[in-house]
C-alpha positions, 0 to 999 in steps of 0.5 A: 762594333760597339767603341767610347769616340777616340780620345785625344792622344799622347805623344810622340808616334802615339796612333798605333798606341791609341788604335789598338786602345781603341780596338780592344775596348770593343772587346771589354779593356781598357790600356793607355797608351803608355801600357802598349807602348811599354810591351814592344820594343823599337824597331825604327821610329820613335822608341817603342812607336807601333809600325809593322816589324812590332805591332805582332810583340804587341799585341801578344804581350797584352795577351791580345787573340789577333790575327795580321794581314799577311803582307809580307806572304800574301802576292802582291797587289794585296788591295783586292784579298786585303779587303776580303780580309779585311770586310771578314773582321769587321762582318765578325765583329772585330776591329782591325787597326789599320797603317794608311798611307797619307797623300803626298808623304814620301815613302818609306816612312824611317828609311826602312824597307819595304813593306816595312815602311809603307804606312802614315799612320795607324786607326781604328776600322770599327763596322761596315754597312753594306747593300747586300746580306752579310753572311755575302763574302764578296766584295761590293765597289758600294760597301762603305768601310767605318773608321775613327780619326785623330781629328775629331769624334765622329765616324768617317765613312768611306766606300771600298771603292775609294780605298786604294792608293797610288805608289811609284817606287822606293822615295816617291809620295803617295797617290790619294787621289780626291782624298788626304790617305788611303789603303797601301799598293801593293801592300795592304795592313791591317790586325784585328782584335778577335779577343783574348789569348787565353782557352776561357770561354767568355760572353762577347763583352765591350767596354765605355769609359768616362771621361773619353774625350782625353788621356793625360799624356803621362809621358810629358809629366800630366797624372792621370785620371781615374776612370769609369768603367761601364760593361756591356755582355751580349750573347747571354744564357737566359737563367745561367750564372756568370762571373764578371771578372777584372783585372788591373794590370797585364800581368794579372789579366786572365788569372780565373780566381776568385780574388779577381771577381768583381760582380756575379749576377743571373740573365734575364735578357741577352743583354747585360749593362755592368757600371763598375762602383770602382774606378780604374787609373787612365795610364792603367792595362784593365781588363773584364771578361765575363764567363758562366758559372 
């Protein structure tokens, strides 16, 4: 899944905002961490910190089309069902924000009642590798999950068989074995971004941003900076003409009028790269869509 490497997160329970931001880049939008924070309500963490109890509100308000794993309705233990759900979305090209346990941390967090609070961190999962055809929906122990962390710019590889941990009950610590983190057991948590919440038939597109290494911490008084976006559209029909739309706010997003058309092109191959000559601010929510005329 095409993504920029992770930037430096902002403060105060940032990881859910950061994971959301990374995942949405794969669908063609930049959403600052503060914008994610501003589009949900508090439910137990650091003000509007993203938790299982408010991520749906955030993603809905940000006009995302997504699928959340049914951690409240799925029979426990959920490990096998969760791995199958995770693999399915990654094969489809949908980045996932997963909520994971830290080994040695006591759960649930924030005095929440399970299944809420059974996680200590949120990360973007961005790919899968397998020794088997990807149209084989079976989960294999040697399937490899690829994800980012907030501790560096490298992609982490982790086999399916090592993902789950152990937890003995409320007030007890998670045990992730040889690893510092693991997926929840008996519950699993994940939200897969499928696109945007309108019904317009648009070409798949991903966004890369520059600078990418850090995002100014506007909550601490830093000024936002100008960012350059490079959009890559795929699965185009050769010979067809496409409009590239851009919106610079959540409010305007997905309004298909001429005012928001940034460029028009005729596809000469199935992929097109568009370097936007107009920057946007790092504290913005900027969406792109590539639509056939």
